[in-house]
Residue frames as a rotation matrix with the C-alpha (Angstrom) as fourth column:
MET 1
0.925 -0.220 0.311 72.03
0.376 0.665 -0.645 62.28
-0.065 0.713 0.698 83.64
ILE 2
0.227 -0.925 -0.303 75.82
-0.041 -0.320 0.946 62.40
-0.973 -0.202 -0.111 83.30
GLU 3
0.995 0.095 0.038 77.05
0.041 -0.030 -0.999 63.49
-0.093 0.995 -0.034 79.88
GLU 4
0.153 -0.979 0.138 80.49
0.633 0.204 0.747 62.74
-0.759 -0.027 0.650 78.52
SER 5
0.986 0.165 0.033 81.95
0.135 -0.663 -0.736 65.59
-0.100 0.730 -0.676 76.45
THR 6
0.021 -0.997 0.074 85.19
0.936 0.045 0.348 66.70
-0.351 0.062 0.934 74.91
ILE 7
0.920 0.213 -0.329 86.22
0.116 -0.950 -0.290 70.31
-0.374 0.229 -0.899 74.45
SER 8
0.379 -0.813 0.442 89.03
0.811 0.062 -0.582 71.71
0.446 0.579 0.683 72.36
THR 9
0.921 -0.147 -0.362 91.47
0.125 -0.766 0.630 73.96
-0.370 -0.625 -0.687 74.24
ASP 10
0.593 -0.779 -0.205 94.94
-0.772 -0.477 -0.420 75.39
0.229 0.408 -0.884 73.77
LEU 11
-0.262 -0.687 0.677 96.17
-0.827 0.522 0.210 72.22
-0.498 -0.505 -0.705 75.45
GLY 12
-0.894 0.041 -0.446 94.36
-0.261 0.762 0.592 69.92
0.365 0.646 -0.671 73.01
PRO 13
-0.002 0.973 -0.231 91.16
-0.217 0.225 0.950 67.94
0.976 0.052 0.211 73.59
VAL 14
-0.889 -0.191 0.416 89.98
-0.430 0.040 -0.902 67.78
0.156 -0.981 -0.118 77.19
SER 15
-0.339 0.780 -0.525 87.36
0.273 0.616 0.739 65.28
0.900 0.107 -0.422 78.40
PHE 16
-0.918 0.105 0.381 84.93
-0.394 -0.335 -0.856 66.08
0.037 -0.936 0.349 81.19
ARG 17
-0.514 0.813 -0.274 81.67
0.711 0.582 0.394 64.85
0.480 0.008 -0.877 82.67
SER 18
-0.925 0.275 0.264 78.84
-0.361 -0.854 -0.375 67.16
0.122 -0.442 0.889 83.66
ARG 19
-0.524 0.811 -0.261 75.35
0.758 0.584 0.290 66.80
0.388 -0.046 -0.921 85.02
GLY 20
0.005 0.666 -0.746 72.41
0.861 -0.383 -0.336 69.00
-0.509 -0.640 -0.575 85.80
ASP 21
0.489 0.271 0.829 71.45
0.668 -0.728 -0.156 72.54
0.561 0.630 -0.537 84.87
PRO 22
-0.511 -0.825 -0.242 74.01
0.786 -0.334 -0.520 75.17
0.348 -0.456 0.819 85.99
CYS 23
-0.668 0.320 0.672 71.28
-0.288 -0.944 0.162 77.79
0.686 -0.085 0.722 86.44
HIS 24
0.400 0.883 0.246 69.22
-0.654 0.087 0.752 75.57
0.642 -0.462 0.612 88.72
ASN 25
0.855 0.011 0.518 70.30
-0.425 0.587 0.689 72.29
-0.297 -0.809 0.507 90.29
TYR 26
0.464 -0.749 -0.473 73.84
-0.555 0.171 -0.814 71.91
0.691 0.641 -0.336 89.08
ALA 27
0.995 -0.047 0.090 75.64
-0.036 0.666 0.745 68.97
-0.095 -0.744 0.661 90.66
GLY 28
0.421 -0.901 -0.108 79.13
-0.640 -0.379 0.668 69.66
-0.643 -0.212 -0.736 89.36
PRO 29
0.809 -0.198 -0.554 81.49
-0.423 0.459 -0.782 68.31
0.409 0.866 0.287 86.66
VAL 30
0.624 -0.729 0.282 84.58
0.135 0.456 0.880 66.19
-0.770 -0.511 0.383 86.92
LEU 31
0.814 -0.409 -0.413 87.45
-0.570 -0.418 -0.708 67.57
0.117 0.811 -0.573 84.83
ASP 32
0.835 -0.550 -0.015 90.32
0.550 0.834 0.048 65.25
-0.014 -0.049 0.999 83.96
LEU 33
0.844 -0.534 -0.055 93.22
-0.520 -0.838 0.162 67.38
-0.133 -0.108 -0.985 85.20
HIS 34
0.241 -0.784 0.573 95.61
0.079 0.604 0.793 64.47
-0.967 -0.146 0.207 84.73
ARG 35
0.167 -0.121 0.979 95.23
0.946 0.300 -0.124 64.99
-0.279 0.946 0.164 80.99
ALA 36
0.167 -0.043 0.985 95.21
0.580 -0.804 -0.134 68.79
0.798 0.593 -0.109 80.95
GLN 37
0.058 -0.236 -0.970 97.04
0.935 -0.327 0.136 70.89
-0.349 -0.915 0.202 83.51
LEU 38
0.953 0.251 0.171 96.69
0.291 -0.915 -0.279 74.64
0.086 0.316 -0.945 83.34
PRO 39
0.176 -0.963 0.203 100.01
0.656 -0.039 -0.754 76.40
0.734 0.265 0.625 82.62
LEU 40
0.447 -0.176 -0.877 101.89
0.724 -0.503 0.471 78.33
-0.524 -0.846 -0.097 85.27
LEU 41
0.803 -0.214 -0.557 103.73
-0.333 -0.935 -0.121 81.53
-0.495 0.283 -0.822 84.52
ASP 42
0.715 -0.657 -0.239 106.62
-0.158 0.182 -0.971 81.49
0.681 0.732 0.026 82.09
GLN 43
0.901 -0.430 -0.066 109.44
0.222 0.323 0.920 79.83
-0.374 -0.843 0.386 83.96
PRO 44
0.500 -0.806 -0.316 113.07
-0.861 -0.502 -0.080 81.02
-0.094 0.312 -0.945 83.69
PRO 45
0.200 -0.517 -0.832 115.78
-0.356 0.753 -0.553 78.53
0.913 0.407 -0.033 82.77
ARG 46
0.871 0.150 -0.469 116.37
0.308 0.577 0.757 76.03
0.384 -0.803 0.456 85.54
GLU 47
0.402 -0.727 0.557 118.87
-0.733 -0.620 -0.281 77.37
0.550 -0.296 -0.781 88.08
ARG 48
-0.494 -0.601 -0.629 121.36
0.108 0.675 -0.730 75.53
0.863 -0.429 -0.268 90.21
SER 49
0.303 0.691 -0.656 119.83
0.741 0.261 0.618 74.70
0.599 -0.674 -0.433 93.58
ASP 50
-0.265 -0.449 -0.853 122.08
0.894 -0.446 -0.044 77.15
-0.361 -0.774 0.520 95.43
ALA 51
-0.976 -0.067 0.208 121.30
0.160 -0.864 0.477 79.93
0.148 0.499 0.854 92.95
ALA 52
-0.192 0.980 0.052 117.58
0.249 -0.003 0.969 79.25
0.949 0.199 -0.244 93.27
ARG 53
0.238 0.237 -0.942 117.83
0.955 0.120 0.271 79.36
0.177 -0.964 -0.198 97.06
ASN 54
-0.678 -0.565 -0.471 119.70
0.632 -0.775 0.019 82.68
-0.375 -0.285 0.882 96.92
ARG 55
-0.815 0.444 0.373 117.12
0.039 -0.600 0.799 84.15
0.579 0.666 0.471 94.55
GLU 56
0.151 0.929 -0.337 114.26
0.502 0.222 0.836 83.01
0.852 -0.295 -0.433 96.79
ALA 57
-0.073 -0.249 -0.966 116.00
0.986 -0.166 -0.031 84.44
-0.153 -0.954 0.257 99.85
LEU 58
-0.954 -0.292 -0.067 116.27
0.271 -0.937 0.219 87.84
-0.127 0.190 0.973 98.15
LEU 59
-0.510 0.835 0.206 112.63
-0.015 -0.248 0.969 87.75
0.860 0.491 0.139 97.05
ALA 60
0.215 0.565 -0.797 111.51
0.819 0.340 0.462 86.74
0.532 -0.752 -0.390 100.53
ALA 61
-0.500 -0.471 -0.727 113.48
0.787 -0.597 -0.154 89.66
-0.361 -0.649 0.669 101.98
ALA 62
-0.968 0.168 0.186 111.89
-0.031 -0.818 0.574 92.05
0.248 0.550 0.797 99.48
ALA 63
-0.160 0.972 -0.174 108.42
0.297 0.215 0.930 90.66
0.941 0.097 -0.323 100.25
ARG 64
0.018 0.111 -0.994 108.95
0.998 0.063 0.025 91.23
0.065 -0.992 -0.109 103.98
LEU 65
-0.821 -0.392 -0.416 109.95
0.429 -0.903 0.005 94.83
-0.378 -0.174 0.909 103.34
VAL 66
-0.743 0.630 0.228 106.94
-0.067 -0.409 0.910 95.44
0.666 0.660 0.346 101.10
GLU 67
0.092 0.810 -0.580 104.67
0.637 0.400 0.659 93.99
0.765 -0.430 -0.480 103.79
ALA 68
-0.066 -0.197 -0.978 106.28
0.979 -0.204 -0.025 96.09
-0.194 -0.959 0.206 106.54
SER 69
-0.422 -0.309 -0.853 106.84
0.325 -0.929 0.176 99.42
-0.846 -0.203 0.492 104.81
GLY 70
0.672 0.696 -0.251 105.11
-0.025 -0.317 -0.948 99.45
-0.740 0.644 -0.196 101.43
VAL 71
0.644 -0.368 0.671 106.48
0.760 0.411 -0.503 99.25
-0.090 0.834 0.545 97.91
ASP 72
0.799 -0.292 0.525 107.84
0.033 -0.851 -0.524 102.80
0.600 0.436 -0.671 97.73
ALA 73
0.702 -0.531 0.474 110.10
-0.683 -0.315 0.659 102.24
-0.200 -0.787 -0.584 100.75
VAL 74
0.668 -0.433 0.605 111.84
0.288 0.901 0.326 99.22
-0.686 -0.044 0.726 99.21
THR 75
0.605 -0.582 -0.544 115.24
-0.793 -0.506 -0.340 99.84
-0.077 0.637 -0.767 97.60
MET 76
0.575 -0.498 -0.649 118.02
-0.056 0.768 -0.638 97.62
0.816 0.403 0.413 96.36
ASP 77
-0.480 -0.777 0.406 120.04
-0.432 -0.193 -0.881 98.72
0.763 -0.599 -0.243 99.42
SER 78
-0.122 0.495 0.860 117.27
-0.988 0.021 -0.153 97.82
-0.094 -0.869 0.486 101.85
VAL 79
0.862 0.417 -0.289 116.76
-0.464 0.878 -0.118 94.40
0.204 0.236 0.950 100.25
ALA 80
0.154 -0.897 -0.415 120.48
-0.060 0.411 -0.910 93.70
0.986 0.165 0.009 100.40
ALA 81
-0.593 -0.370 0.715 120.58
-0.677 -0.253 -0.691 94.67
0.437 -0.894 -0.100 104.08
GLU 82
0.294 0.804 0.516 117.50
-0.943 0.332 0.020 92.59
-0.155 -0.492 0.856 104.90
ALA 83
0.925 0.066 -0.373 118.96
-0.200 0.921 -0.334 89.55
0.322 0.383 0.866 103.13
GLY 84
0.667 -0.725 0.172 122.46
-0.170 0.076 0.983 90.09
-0.726 -0.684 -0.072 104.56
VAL 85
0.256 -0.588 0.767 124.22
0.914 0.406 0.006 90.36
-0.315 0.700 0.641 101.18
GLY 86
-0.660 -0.544 -0.519 125.96
0.303 -0.824 0.479 93.10
-0.688 0.159 0.708 99.20
LYS 87
0.189 0.766 -0.614 123.94
-0.354 -0.530 -0.770 95.41
-0.916 0.363 0.171 96.96
GLY 88
-0.435 -0.441 -0.785 125.84
-0.882 0.032 0.470 94.09
-0.182 0.897 -0.403 93.96
THR 89
-0.946 0.117 0.302 124.34
0.114 0.993 -0.030 90.66
-0.304 0.006 -0.953 94.55
VAL 90
-0.039 0.995 -0.089 120.83
0.306 -0.073 -0.949 92.06
-0.951 -0.065 -0.301 94.28
PHE 91
0.215 0.075 -0.974 121.69
-0.740 -0.638 -0.213 93.89
-0.638 0.766 -0.082 91.05
ARG 92
-0.775 -0.558 -0.297 123.28
-0.617 0.565 0.548 90.79
-0.138 0.608 -0.782 89.55
ARG 93
-0.761 0.530 0.373 120.14
0.412 0.840 -0.354 88.78
-0.501 -0.116 -0.858 90.24
PHE 94
0.155 0.987 0.038 117.52
0.784 -0.100 -0.613 91.34
-0.602 0.125 -0.789 89.12
ASP 95
-0.261 -0.396 0.880 119.38
0.912 -0.401 0.090 94.03
0.318 0.826 0.465 87.08
SER 96
-0.726 0.108 0.679 117.28
-0.110 -0.993 0.040 96.89
0.679 -0.046 0.733 88.48
ARG 97
-0.833 0.508 0.221 114.65
-0.299 -0.076 -0.951 97.80
-0.466 -0.858 0.215 91.05
GLU 98
0.016 0.866 -0.500 112.00
-0.991 -0.053 -0.125 97.36
-0.135 0.497 0.857 88.35
GLY 99
-0.207 -0.175 -0.963 113.33
-0.502 0.863 -0.049 93.89
0.840 0.473 -0.267 87.67
LEU 100
-0.985 -0.148 -0.085 113.12
0.008 0.457 -0.889 93.05
0.170 -0.877 -0.449 91.37
MET 101
-0.483 0.874 0.052 109.52
-0.631 -0.307 -0.712 94.29
-0.607 -0.377 0.700 91.56
ALA 102
0.103 0.497 -0.862 108.63
-0.944 0.322 0.073 92.26
0.314 0.806 0.502 88.45
ALA 103
-0.610 -0.386 -0.692 110.17
-0.176 0.918 -0.357 89.14
0.772 -0.096 -0.628 90.03
LEU 104
-0.923 0.343 0.176 108.04
-0.168 0.052 -0.984 89.73
-0.347 -0.938 0.009 93.13
LEU 105
-0.074 0.928 -0.365 104.95
-0.941 -0.186 -0.282 89.93
-0.330 0.323 0.887 90.92
ASP 106
-0.073 -0.020 -0.997 105.86
-0.665 0.746 0.034 86.66
0.743 0.665 -0.067 89.20
ARG 107
-0.922 -0.336 -0.190 106.44
-0.071 0.633 -0.771 85.00
0.380 -0.697 -0.608 92.57
SER 108
-0.664 0.731 0.159 103.05
-0.388 -0.156 -0.908 86.05
-0.639 -0.665 0.387 93.90
GLU 109
0.044 0.685 -0.727 101.27
-0.998 -0.002 -0.063 85.25
-0.044 0.728 0.684 90.62
THR 110
-0.408 -0.276 -0.870 102.72
-0.440 0.895 -0.078 81.75
0.800 0.351 -0.487 90.53
ALA 111
-0.997 0.070 0.022 101.66
0.008 0.405 -0.914 81.12
-0.073 -0.912 -0.405 94.14
TRP 112
-0.327 0.936 -0.130 98.13
-0.682 -0.329 -0.653 82.30
-0.654 -0.125 0.746 93.30
GLN 113
-0.020 0.288 -0.957 97.97
-0.917 0.377 0.132 80.08
0.399 0.880 0.257 90.22
ARG 114
-0.803 -0.315 -0.505 98.89
-0.119 0.916 -0.383 77.08
0.584 -0.248 -0.773 92.34
LEU 115
-0.785 0.598 0.162 95.98
-0.214 -0.017 -0.977 77.88
-0.581 -0.801 0.141 94.65
VAL 116
0.026 0.806 -0.592 93.66
-0.954 -0.156 -0.255 77.85
-0.298 0.571 0.765 91.64
ILE 117
-0.127 -0.166 -0.978 95.04
-0.703 0.711 -0.029 74.53
0.700 0.684 -0.207 90.39
GLU 118
-0.187 -0.094 -0.978 95.45
0.297 0.944 -0.147 72.60
0.937 -0.318 -0.148 93.61
GLY 119
-0.910 -0.148 0.388 94.42
-0.277 -0.479 -0.833 74.78
0.310 -0.865 0.395 96.55
PRO 120
-0.756 0.654 -0.020 91.32
0.402 0.440 -0.803 74.44
-0.516 -0.616 -0.595 98.76
ALA 121
-0.353 0.757 0.551 87.84
0.766 -0.105 0.634 74.87
0.538 0.645 -0.543 97.33
PRO 122
0.608 0.658 0.444 86.09
0.392 0.238 -0.889 76.91
-0.690 0.715 -0.113 96.18
LEU 123
0.438 -0.509 -0.741 89.00
-0.769 -0.639 -0.015 78.68
-0.466 0.576 -0.672 94.49
GLY 124
-0.684 -0.721 -0.113 90.70
-0.700 0.605 0.380 75.33
-0.206 0.339 -0.918 93.99
PRO 125
-0.549 0.460 -0.698 89.18
-0.312 0.662 0.681 72.03
0.776 0.592 -0.220 92.86
GLY 126
-0.901 0.222 -0.373 86.35
0.422 0.647 -0.635 70.36
0.100 -0.729 -0.677 94.72
ALA 127
-0.407 0.796 -0.447 83.51
-0.006 -0.492 -0.870 72.88
-0.913 -0.352 0.206 94.35
PRO 128
0.404 0.610 0.681 80.93
0.761 0.189 -0.620 73.17
-0.508 0.769 -0.388 91.53
PRO 129
-0.374 -0.694 0.615 82.29
0.923 -0.344 0.174 75.28
0.091 0.633 0.769 88.65
ARG 130
0.330 0.520 0.788 79.86
0.408 -0.831 0.378 78.15
0.851 0.197 -0.487 89.17
GLU 131
0.968 -0.035 -0.249 80.96
0.230 -0.275 0.934 78.47
-0.101 -0.961 -0.258 92.78
ARG 132
0.109 -0.993 0.044 84.59
0.844 0.116 0.523 78.29
-0.525 -0.019 0.851 91.64
LEU 133
-0.137 -0.121 0.983 83.95
0.822 -0.567 0.045 81.02
0.553 0.815 0.177 89.06
HIS 134
0.795 0.450 0.407 82.54
0.133 -0.784 0.606 83.39
0.592 -0.427 -0.684 91.69
ALA 135
0.791 -0.553 -0.260 85.49
0.343 0.051 0.938 82.61
-0.506 -0.831 0.230 94.00
PHE 136
-0.041 -0.819 0.572 87.93
0.993 0.032 0.116 83.17
-0.113 0.573 0.812 91.14
GLY 137
0.235 0.189 0.953 86.56
0.540 -0.841 0.033 86.65
0.808 0.507 -0.300 90.44
ARG 138
0.977 0.154 0.147 86.73
-0.040 -0.546 0.837 87.78
0.209 -0.824 -0.527 94.04
SER 139
0.563 -0.825 -0.047 90.23
0.537 0.321 0.780 86.39
-0.629 -0.465 0.624 94.50
ARG 140
-0.063 -0.598 0.799 91.49
0.985 -0.167 -0.047 87.96
0.161 0.784 0.599 91.27
MET 141
0.614 0.347 0.709 90.06
0.254 -0.937 0.239 91.35
0.748 0.033 -0.663 92.23
GLU 142
0.980 -0.199 -0.003 91.74
-0.051 -0.264 0.963 91.29
-0.192 -0.944 -0.269 95.62
LEU 143
0.300 -0.920 0.251 95.05
0.789 0.388 0.476 90.12
-0.536 0.056 0.843 94.17
ASN 144
0.019 -0.278 0.960 95.11
0.867 -0.474 -0.155 92.83
0.498 0.835 0.232 91.49
LEU 145
0.786 0.287 0.547 94.22
0.010 -0.891 0.453 95.56
0.618 -0.350 -0.704 93.96
ALA 146
0.858 -0.508 -0.079 96.88
0.162 0.122 0.979 94.34
-0.488 -0.853 0.187 96.39
HIS 147
0.066 -0.881 0.469 99.43
0.869 0.282 0.407 94.40
-0.491 0.380 0.784 93.55
ALA 148
0.853 0.374 0.364 98.52
0.518 -0.688 -0.508 97.82
0.060 0.622 -0.780 92.17
GLU 149
0.801 -0.586 -0.123 101.54
-0.511 -0.776 0.370 99.64
-0.312 -0.233 -0.921 93.62
LEU 150
0.051 -0.791 0.609 103.85
0.001 0.610 0.792 96.73
-0.999 -0.040 0.032 92.88
ILE 151
0.349 0.150 0.925 102.76
0.882 0.281 -0.379 96.71
-0.317 0.948 -0.034 89.23
ARG 152
0.992 0.020 0.128 103.38
0.061 -0.946 -0.319 100.45
0.115 0.324 -0.939 89.02
ALA 153
0.528 -0.846 0.076 106.83
-0.568 -0.285 0.772 100.10
-0.632 -0.451 -0.630 90.58
ALA 154
0.061 -0.501 0.863 107.75
0.397 0.806 0.440 97.28
-0.916 0.315 0.248 88.20
GLY 155
-0.122 -0.113 -0.986 107.09
-0.635 -0.755 0.166 99.55
-0.763 0.646 0.020 85.23
ARG 156
0.214 0.162 -0.963 107.56
-0.954 0.247 -0.170 97.97
0.210 0.955 0.207 81.82
ALA 157
-0.750 -0.576 -0.326 109.21
-0.484 0.814 -0.322 94.93
0.451 -0.083 -0.889 83.40
GLY 158
-0.802 0.462 0.379 106.03
-0.212 0.372 -0.903 94.32
-0.558 -0.805 -0.201 85.35
GLN 159
-0.129 0.771 -0.624 103.77
-0.992 -0.099 0.083 93.94
0.002 0.629 0.777 82.34
ARG 160
0.230 0.279 0.932 102.07
-0.487 0.862 -0.138 90.58
-0.843 -0.422 0.334 82.66
SER 161
-0.819 -0.567 -0.082 103.41
-0.395 0.455 0.798 87.87
-0.415 0.686 -0.597 80.41
TYR 162
-0.319 0.685 -0.655 101.23
-0.786 0.196 0.587 86.14
0.530 0.702 0.476 77.87
ALA 163
-0.571 0.055 -0.819 101.30
0.241 0.965 -0.103 83.01
0.785 -0.257 -0.564 80.05
ALA 164
-0.931 0.227 -0.284 99.93
0.238 -0.211 -0.948 84.91
-0.275 -0.951 0.143 83.05
VAL 165
-0.500 0.777 -0.382 97.07
-0.801 -0.583 -0.136 86.38
-0.328 0.238 0.914 81.03
SER 166
-0.285 0.387 -0.877 96.31
-0.647 0.598 0.474 83.12
0.707 0.702 0.080 79.23
PHE 167
-0.918 -0.035 -0.395 96.18
0.247 0.729 -0.638 81.21
0.310 -0.683 -0.661 82.51
ALA 168
-0.707 0.687 -0.170 93.27
-0.155 -0.385 -0.910 83.32
-0.690 -0.616 0.378 83.78
ALA 169
-0.236 0.633 -0.737 91.52
-0.964 -0.245 0.098 83.23
-0.119 0.734 0.669 80.40
MET 170
-0.537 -0.011 -0.844 91.89
-0.371 0.901 0.224 79.48
0.758 0.433 -0.488 80.04
HIS 171
-0.964 0.179 -0.197 90.63
0.259 0.465 -0.847 78.84
-0.060 -0.867 -0.495 83.57
VAL 172
-0.451 0.846 -0.285 87.50
-0.484 -0.500 -0.718 80.92
-0.750 -0.186 0.635 83.00
ARG 173
-0.233 0.343 -0.910 86.92
-0.928 0.201 0.313 79.19
0.290 0.918 0.271 79.65
TYR 174
-0.851 -0.110 -0.513 87.16
0.004 0.977 -0.215 75.82
0.525 -0.185 -0.831 81.39
LEU 175
-0.840 0.525 -0.135 84.59
0.193 0.058 -0.979 76.81
-0.507 -0.849 -0.150 83.99
LEU 176
-0.278 0.761 -0.586 82.18
-0.800 -0.521 -0.297 78.31
-0.532 0.387 0.754 81.45
THR 177
-0.397 0.085 -0.914 82.40
-0.714 0.596 0.366 75.19
0.576 0.798 -0.176 79.29
GLU 178
-0.929 0.024 -0.368 81.81
0.226 0.825 -0.518 72.94
0.292 -0.564 -0.772 82.28
LEU 179
-0.653 0.724 -0.220 78.73
-0.105 -0.375 -0.921 75.04
-0.750 -0.579 0.321 83.07
GLY 180
-0.160 0.598 0.785 77.32
0.817 0.527 -0.235 74.28
-0.554 0.604 -0.573 79.62
VAL 181
0.189 0.165 -0.968 77.76
-0.222 -0.953 -0.206 77.76
-0.957 0.253 -0.144 78.14
ARG 182
0.271 0.044 0.962 77.26
0.743 0.626 -0.238 77.45
-0.612 0.779 0.137 74.36
GLY 183
0.974 0.132 -0.185 78.15
0.004 -0.822 -0.569 80.92
-0.227 0.554 -0.801 73.06
ASP 184
0.473 -0.875 0.106 81.56
0.039 -0.100 -0.994 82.24
0.880 0.474 -0.013 72.04
VAL 185
0.832 -0.061 -0.552 83.23
0.543 0.297 0.786 81.03
0.116 -0.953 0.280 75.23
ALA 186
-0.199 -0.980 -0.022 86.60
0.974 -0.195 -0.113 82.65
0.107 -0.044 0.993 74.51
PHE 187
-0.457 0.082 0.886 84.99
0.196 -0.962 0.190 86.07
0.868 0.260 0.424 73.99
LEU 188
0.640 0.758 0.127 82.72
-0.008 -0.159 0.987 85.68
0.768 -0.633 -0.096 77.01
ALA 189
0.496 -0.553 -0.669 85.71
0.868 0.347 0.355 84.77
0.036 -0.757 0.652 79.17
THR 190
-0.567 -0.723 0.394 87.50
0.724 -0.666 -0.180 87.93
0.392 0.183 0.901 78.02
ALA 191
-0.065 0.644 0.762 84.42
-0.073 -0.765 0.640 90.01
0.995 -0.013 0.097 78.86
LEU 192
0.848 0.391 -0.359 84.26
0.282 0.241 0.929 88.50
0.449 -0.888 0.094 82.35
LEU 193
0.174 -0.880 -0.441 87.96
0.985 0.153 0.083 89.11
-0.006 -0.449 0.893 82.97
ALA 194
-0.162 -0.288 0.944 87.95
0.519 -0.838 -0.166 92.77
0.839 0.463 0.285 81.87
PRO 195
0.633 0.439 0.638 86.36
-0.232 -0.679 0.697 94.14
0.739 -0.589 -0.328 85.10
LEU 196
0.912 -0.310 -0.269 89.02
0.393 0.470 0.791 92.30
-0.119 -0.827 0.550 87.12
GLU 197
0.208 -0.888 0.411 91.94
0.736 -0.135 -0.664 94.20
0.645 0.440 0.625 85.60
MET 198
-0.259 -0.428 -0.866 93.98
0.940 -0.318 -0.123 96.37
-0.223 -0.846 0.485 87.94
VAL 199
-0.969 -0.164 0.183 93.47
0.211 -0.937 0.278 99.63
0.126 0.308 0.943 86.00
VAL 200
-0.218 0.966 0.140 89.68
0.053 -0.132 0.990 99.20
0.975 0.223 -0.022 86.10
LEU 201
0.341 0.352 -0.872 89.61
0.808 0.364 0.463 98.32
0.480 -0.862 -0.161 89.78
VAL 202
-0.567 -0.615 -0.548 91.87
0.797 -0.576 -0.179 101.22
-0.206 -0.539 0.817 90.78
GLN 203
-0.838 0.326 0.437 89.68
-0.015 -0.815 0.579 103.65
0.545 0.479 0.688 88.84
GLN 204
0.107 0.979 -0.174 86.55
0.169 0.154 0.974 102.32
0.980 -0.134 -0.149 90.55
THR 205
0.423 0.083 -0.902 87.88
0.852 0.303 0.427 102.08
0.309 -0.949 0.058 94.11
ARG 206
-0.308 -0.703 -0.642 90.26
0.868 -0.483 0.112 105.05
-0.389 -0.522 0.759 94.30
GLU 207
-0.985 -0.052 0.167 88.80
0.129 -0.860 0.494 107.58
0.117 0.508 0.853 91.85
GLU 208
-0.331 0.940 0.083 85.08
-0.257 -0.174 0.951 106.79
0.908 0.294 0.299 91.94
HIS 209
-0.764 -0.072 0.642 85.13
-0.644 0.002 -0.765 105.50
0.054 -0.997 -0.048 95.55
ILE 210
0.288 0.826 -0.485 82.94
-0.695 0.528 0.488 102.51
0.659 0.196 0.726 94.77
PRO 211
0.209 -0.199 0.957 82.92
-0.868 0.413 0.276 100.05
-0.450 -0.889 -0.087 97.70
LEU 212
-0.745 -0.594 -0.304 84.63
-0.667 0.669 0.328 96.77
0.009 0.447 -0.895 96.94
GLU 213
-0.645 0.562 0.517 81.57
0.150 0.757 -0.636 94.81
-0.749 -0.333 -0.573 98.04
ARG 214
0.403 0.787 -0.468 79.52
-0.357 -0.335 -0.872 96.58
-0.843 0.518 0.146 95.37
ILE 215
-0.063 -0.517 -0.854 82.13
-0.998 0.024 0.059 95.61
-0.010 0.856 -0.517 92.77
HIS 216
-0.917 -0.207 0.342 82.05
-0.258 0.960 -0.111 92.02
-0.305 -0.190 -0.933 94.03
ALA 217
-0.180 0.945 0.273 78.25
0.137 0.298 -0.945 91.98
-0.974 -0.133 -0.183 93.77
GLY 218
0.396 0.305 -0.866 78.33
-0.717 -0.487 -0.499 93.51
-0.574 0.819 0.026 90.29
TRP 219
-0.507 -0.649 -0.567 80.76
-0.856 0.456 0.244 90.88
0.100 0.609 -0.787 89.01
ASP 220
-0.831 0.271 0.486 78.72
0.026 0.891 -0.452 88.07
-0.556 -0.363 -0.748 90.58
ASP 221
0.211 0.960 -0.185 75.63
-0.129 -0.160 -0.979 89.44
-0.969 0.231 0.090 88.84
LEU 222
0.129 -0.258 -0.958 77.51
-0.970 -0.234 -0.068 89.59
-0.207 0.937 -0.280 85.52
VAL 223
-0.884 -0.466 0.035 78.52
-0.458 0.879 0.135 85.93
-0.093 0.103 -0.990 85.93
ARG 224
-0.445 0.791 0.419 74.91
0.180 0.538 -0.824 84.91
-0.877 -0.291 -0.382 86.60
ARG 225
0.419 0.645 -0.639 73.66
-0.468 -0.450 -0.761 86.78
-0.778 0.618 0.113 83.54
VAL 226
-0.201 -0.581 -0.789 76.32
-0.980 0.120 0.162 85.35
0.001 0.805 -0.593 81.22
VAL 227
-0.941 -0.235 0.242 75.96
-0.260 0.963 -0.074 81.78
-0.216 -0.133 -0.967 82.45
CYS 228
-0.346 0.883 0.317 72.18
0.235 0.409 -0.882 81.58
-0.909 -0.230 -0.348 82.58
SER 229
0.380 0.510 -0.772 71.52
-0.591 -0.508 -0.626 83.46
-0.711 0.694 0.108 79.34
GLU 230
-0.250 -0.562 -0.789 74.01
-0.965 0.213 0.154 81.37
0.081 0.800 -0.595 77.38
VAL 231
-0.924 -0.025 0.383 72.98
-0.122 0.965 -0.232 78.03
-0.364 -0.261 -0.894 78.90
ASN 232
-0.181 0.966 0.187 69.31
0.349 0.241 -0.906 78.71
-0.919 -0.099 -0.381 78.18
ARG 233
-0.261 0.049 -0.964 69.88
-0.737 -0.655 0.166 80.28
-0.624 0.754 0.207 74.74
PRO 234
0.738 0.586 0.334 68.01
-0.227 0.682 -0.695 78.31
-0.635 0.438 0.636 72.05
THR 235
-0.321 -0.845 0.428 70.27
0.195 0.383 0.903 76.27
-0.927 0.374 0.041 69.82
PRO 236
-0.259 0.218 -0.941 70.16
-0.826 -0.555 0.099 77.55
-0.501 0.803 0.323 66.18
GLY 237
-0.581 0.086 -0.810 68.25
-0.637 0.571 0.517 75.29
0.507 0.816 -0.277 63.83
């Protein structure tokens, strides 16, 4: 049976259709993304096209250097040389090395968010929500671990914006709701996201030497327990 439902989100009411039991034979929902698009990162004021191209060229140069030599080897001088501009141009665009690192984080975060919204399944649309939720967790873990040194280098400027945090939280809330979870979905989403944070992952992988596959398996198990326990929880009254 297909059930029509409406949920209340930060974007207003969102309609979706679901069918089946998510802990057994779930067949997948259809979410009306035309009515409710997830937000991307906070966007800066619109730039002139030439200014935007120059900014992207500098960020692309910085990204190449990070890929080739690591975060610690990247300086404002090296980015300027790689992009073929004066060092003053880099400072005018990003103010400081921390600002440049923060801009690189935003660039990568925005690209990742687009994969979640419109990329290939199962991270993107087209797969059942439980499969998407498992893919989301693995992808977020790998992204945060890959960005660990970049986040450190960005310092205070690299602290994630509210929009970046709320994007992940809202996406997980969507998937839990589509799965029929009836508990405090906002709190459960926060609990599922906590193990994916960079500081937790770095502690586990670098200090405790826990294999990443074990962390993947642990998060997948947590998802199963949350989804199945809350879907099958008796309704009060």
